[in-house]
PASEBA-727239 format. One record per residue: x, z, y of N, C-alpha, C, O in turn; residue in three letters. Coordinates in pm, whole numbers, padded with zeros to 5 digits, always signed. Layout:
<pts>
XZYXZYXZYXZYALA;...
</pts>
This chain:
<pts>
+01103-01192-00647+01047-01106-00719+00971-01080-00836+00904-01180-00861LYS;+00955-01007-00904+00804-01002-01000+00796-00815-00981+00872-00723-00954MET;+00642-00840-01019+00600-00719-01000+00639-00584-01038+00615-00584-01159ASP;+00676-00491-01013+00798-00396-01070+00667-00332-01157+00699-00252-01244PRO;+00516-00362-01139+00450-00281-01262+00464-00364-01411+00406-00318-01510SER;+00549-00494-01420+00531-00535-01538+00681-00509-01520+00733-00615-01556THR;+00760-00441-01490+00961-00441-01527+01018-00264-01492+00975-00188-01405GLU;+01098-00246-01569+01126-00149-01508+01220-00149-01423+01329-00195-01456SER;+01191-00073-01231+01256-00072-01169+01230+00096-01084+01127+00164-01086SER;+01345+00120-01025+01388+00234-00985+01289+00252-00790+01270+00351-00721GLU;+01257+00114-00770+01242+00117-00625+01052+00073-00629+00971-00003-00681GLU;+01067+00196-00525+00902+00226-00539+00822+00107-00512+00875-00005-00514PRO;+00699+00122-00486+00636-00055-00579+00577-00044-00397+00583-00148-00330TRP;+00544+00033-00359+00474+00001-00187+00608-00066-00116+00594-00160-00038ILE;+00737-00014-00146+00839-00049-00039+00882-00158-00104+00933-00239-00027GLU;+00880-00196-00237+00876-00358-00292+00761-00462-00265+00776-00584-00261TRP;+00684-00416-00254+00535-00524-00188+00542-00515-00043+00508-00618+00014PHE;+00585-00402+00043+00644-00457+00186+00776-00554+00192+00790-00655+00260CYS;+00831-00518+00136+00932-00629+00113+00929-00769+00098+00980-00853+00172ASP;+00866-00786+00000+00808-00916-00022+00786-01014+00113+00743-00976+00222LEU;+00837-01180+00069+00828-01257+00184+00698-01266+00144+00641-01257+00035ARG;+00637-01305+00356+00504-01286+00373+00449-01163+00428+00375-01148+00525GLY;+00496-01080+00351+00426-00877+00322+00505-00844+00466+00506-00721+00466ASN;+00568-00887+00583+00678-00871+00694+00521-00751+00797+00527-00635+00838GLU;+00439-00822+00799+00317-00718+00887+00253-00576+00805+00179-00491+00854PHE;+00300-00581+00685+00280-00480+00599+00337-00302+00657+00459-00282+00654PHE;+00286-00238+00685+00349-00092+00675+00370-00034+00545+00319-00076+00441CYS;+00439+00054+00554+00442+00131+00436+00338+00256+00423+00389+00344+00493GLN;+00235+00300+00374+00170+00368+00409+00215+00471+00364+00284+00478+00262VAL;+00176+00578+00443+00192+00735+00357+00161+00753+00221+00058+00697+00183ASP;+00199+00791+00171+00126+00837+00004+00011+00957+00031-00108+00948-00001LYS;+00033+00998+00054-00068+01157+00150-00203+01088+00176-00306+01143+00136ALA;-00207+00970+00240-00303+00882+00315-00330+00833+00200-00453+00824+00197PHE;-00280+00789+00086-00305+00712-00066-00385+00831-00140-00492+00807-00195ILE;-00344+00926-00141-00429+01040-00264-00514+01098-00209-00560+01203-00254GLU;-00560+01035-00082-00654+01136+00020-00836+01070-00063-00917+01008+00006ASP;-00850+01087-00144-01000+01017-00219-01093+00984-00101-01199+00921-00107ARG;-01044+01028-00010-01150+01025+00158-01109+00899+00202-01202+00826+00235PHE;-01009+00858+00210-00956+00749+00265-00990+00604+00154-00951+00489+00175ASN;-01044+00634+00077-01056+00562-00094-01194+00525-00098-01252+00451-00178LEU;-01252+00608+00035-01404+00565-00089-01482+00446-00073-01481+00394+00039TYR;-01555+00391-00171-01598+00259-00168-01482+00180-00214-01506+00081-00283GLY;-01359+00209-00184-01292+00073-00258-01304+00061-00431-01269-00036-00499LEU;-01359+00182-00476-01356+00153-00629-01442+00057-00680-01425-00025-00771GLN;-01549+00081-00598-01616-00061-00673-01555-00205-00587-01631-00301-00595ASP;-01464-00222-00529-01449-00297-00517-01311-00383-00562-01286-00504-00554ALA;-01237-00276-00608-01104-00390-00691-01111-00342-00826-01124-00222-00850VAL;-01100-00450-00933-01090-00407-01078-00974-00292-01052-00908-00248-00959PRO;-00991-00275-01180-00889-00135-01266-00818-00069-01171-00696-00053-01170HIS;-00950-00008-01038-00920+00061-00966-00756+00203-01014-00651+00236-00959PHE;-00823+00238-01132-00745+00332-01113-00591+00349-01125-00497+00409-01074SER;-00610+00292-01189-00438+00196-01323-00411+00120-01182-00288+00115-01177LEU;-00460+00062-01072-00416+00043-00988-00373+00137-00840-00283+00080-00778ALA;-00411+00243-00787-00346+00303-00795-00213+00410-00801-00134+00466-00726ILE;-00262+00392-01004-00101+00476-01039+00005+00341-00992+00092+00374-00911SER;+00005+00255-01019+00155+00149-00992+00165+00162-00853+00278+00147-00806ILE;+00055+00190-00763+00039+00161-00596+00132+00355-00607+00254+00350-00625ILE;+00085+00462-00599+00175+00529-00622+00280+00557-00732+00299+00677-00755LEU;+00333+00493-00785+00432+00483-00903+00403+00612-00989+00488+00697-01014ASP;+00302+00615-01020+00300+00701-01105+00259+00630-01328+00256+00517-01376LYS;+00244+00739-01377+00279+00662-01496+00111+00672-01576+00009+00739-01557ASP;+00160+00547-01689+00004+00528-01717-00016+00528-01860+00055+00440-01909TYR;-00071+00579-01932-00095+00578-02120-00132+00437-02135-00090+00367-02227ASP;-00203+00399-02053-00273+00261-02124-00188+00183-02192-00081+00207-02136GLU;-00161+00084-02300-00111-00009-02346-00203-00175-02245-00314-00228-02237GLU;-00061-00192-02189-00084-00358-02107-00039-00465-02167+00076-00487-02204ILE;-00153-00548-02178-00091-00676-02210-00060-00767-02052-00076-00725-01937SER;-00012-00898-02098+00085-00976-02059-00069-01015-01906-00057-01018-01784GLU;-00193-01039-01996-00248-01099-01920-00338-00993-01851-00370-01030-01738GLU;-00392-00864-01888-00409-00750-01792-00287-00671-01691-00289-00590-01599LYS;-00170-00757-01777-00073-00675-01652-00088-00816-01475-00047-00794-01361GLY;-00134-00899-01511-00124-01004-01404-00246-00966-01306-00244-00976-01183ASP;-00401-00901-01422-00501-00826-01354-00418-00726-01239-00407-00732-01117GLU;-00372-00644-01332-00325-00527-01241-00279-00520-01143-00308-00441-01053LEU;-00172-00631-01145-00037-00667-01029-00191-00710-00894-00207-00665-00781ALA;-00261-00792-00956-00310-00854-00842-00467-00774-00786-00546-00833-00712GLN;-00486-00652-00831-00587-00565-00805-00499-00458-00749-00530-00375-00664SER;-00371-00475-00818-00318-00364-00675-00306-00425-00528-00324-00380-00415SER;-00268-00542-00577-00190-00616-00409-00310-00589-00300-00293-00542-00187ARG;-00477-00645-00379-00568-00604-00317-00591-00476-00259-00608-00439-00143LEU;-00587-00418-00370-00605-00251-00332-00512-00183-00235-00585-00105-00174LEU;-00382-00171-00186-00261-00223-00110-00308-00264+00018-00240-00222+00112TYR;-00428-00352+00053-00405-00452+00131-00556-00372+00192-00563-00346+00312GLY;-00652-00342+00115-00757-00263+00174-00746-00094+00249-00806-00041+00343LEU;-00613-00037+00132-00583+00085+00246-00533+00111+00309-00546+00215+00373ILE;-00359-00064+00336-00338-00096+00440-00417-00086+00581-00385-00010+00672HIS;-00520-00173+00583-00576-00214+00667-00672-00108+00732-00694-00125+00852ALA;-00743+00018+00659-00755+00183+00669-00688+00176+00738-00713+00121+00845ARG;-00560+00232+00709-00421+00311+00751-00409+00283+00906-00396+00365+00997TYR;-00418+00134+00914-00352+00100+01075-00458+00130+01176-00433+00164+01292ILE;-00579+00115+01126-00727+00175+01223-00760+00308+01224-00847+00345+01303VAL;-00713+00380+01159-00699+00543+01123-00617+00604+01255-00500+00569+01267THR;-00657+00668+01326-00581+00744+01449-00517+00872+01296-00551+00922+01189PRO;-00389+00861+01409-00293+00998+01298-00215+01019+01412-00188+00946+01508THR;-00183+01134+01382-00044+01166+01542+00053+01118+01524+00115+01098+01629TYR;+00152+01056+01352+00243+00948+01352+00191+00865+01430+00210+00886+01550ASP;+00106+00737+01388+00087+00629+01443+00026+00626+01632+00008+00527+01703LEU;+00004+00802+01676-00001+00817+01784+00106+00802+01868+00106+00742+01975LEU;+00199+00860+01815+00316+00908+01854+00430+00677+01916+00479+00620+02014LEU;+00407+00659+01791+00466+00508+01774+00392+00427+01891+00456+00336+01944ILE;+00234+00461+01944+00175+00356+02000+00220+00414+02160+00247+00335+02251TYR;+00224+00550+02174+00321+00600+02297+00400+00587+02322+00416+00615+02441ILE;+00540+00531+02240+00673+00536+02240+00691+00377+02272+00761+00336+02364ARG;+00632+00309+02199+00615+00121+02254+00503+00099+02367+00480-00014+02412ASN;+00446+00196+02403+00386+00187+02555+00473+00238+02634+00459+00208+02753ALA;+00575+00316+02603+00676+00319+02726+00783+00256+02765+00847+00256+02871LEU;+00801+00178+02620+00898+00034+02631+00887+00000+02690+00976-00016+02774VAL;+00690-00070+02708+00640-00207+02784+00694-00123+02893+00804-00141+02946VAL;+00594-00016+02928+00629+00009+03036+00765+00006+03181+00759-00023+03300LEU;+00869+00049+03095+00974+00033+03102+01049-00096+03172+01116-00092+03275LYS;+01015-00231+03076+01056-00330+03125+00958-00423+03170+00974-00545+03165ILE;+00835-00354+03224+00767-00428+03279+00803-00400+03455+00773-00467+03553CYS;+00875-00282+03444+00877-00163+03594+00962-00227+03611+01032-00210+03711SER;
</pts>
């Protein structure tokens, strides 16, 4: 599969990325988590083309004309940024993740009893 940022695609970028071979351990990060600037603190300096990469991840339109070379850089930046956001997401205690943990713990307890 190609990067949907370089082709017209109806599949959301996050879904596309998580479905790629080798990305089985990535979960789909809620867009609300990504849109919260607090969760992105410090990443702007770590990721080239941060603003465009966020636009790509969130499937937002951008006005800038993108060359093929810059498109490749943007694809790489988007993947890097999503990985960094994902790392923060999975260690951030949220209600949804707490419910998943409890549900899985209950399943394990039933199996082990």
